[in-house]
C-alpha positions, 0 to 999 in steps of 0.5 A: 586536527580540527579538519578531521573533527569537522569531517568526522562530525558532518559524516556523522550529521550526514549518517544520523540524518540519512538513517531513518529514510534508510531503515524507514519500511516502505508504505504498506498496501492494505486489503482491509483497506480495500474491504472497508471501501466496499462495506462503505459502499454498502457491500456485504464482505465475505470470502470472495471479497477479501480473495479480491482484496487480498490480491489487489494488495499485492506489490505487482503489475497485476494486482490492481486489474486482478483486484478490479475484474474479480469484484466486478465479476461478483457484483461490484459496481465498476466505480466502487471496485476501482475505488476498493483497488486503489485502496488495497493498493495506497 
């Protein structure tokens, strides 16, 4: 009987320890971080920047390059565009 109780207690402890890892939400990318990065670099934030940053916050392989080139095409310096798109992915 003690063996069953010990196994039950260990199982409950394992579930209690693993539950936060299973339930935790994934880190979310944020277009706001992208926009803030550009604002800090001295850029005005308008609809084109918002659209590029939103693109950068998507979870797909084309997100970073799409964000980067959209920003560069509207006149953002490449280094600032890279930093902003990286912020959107983080």
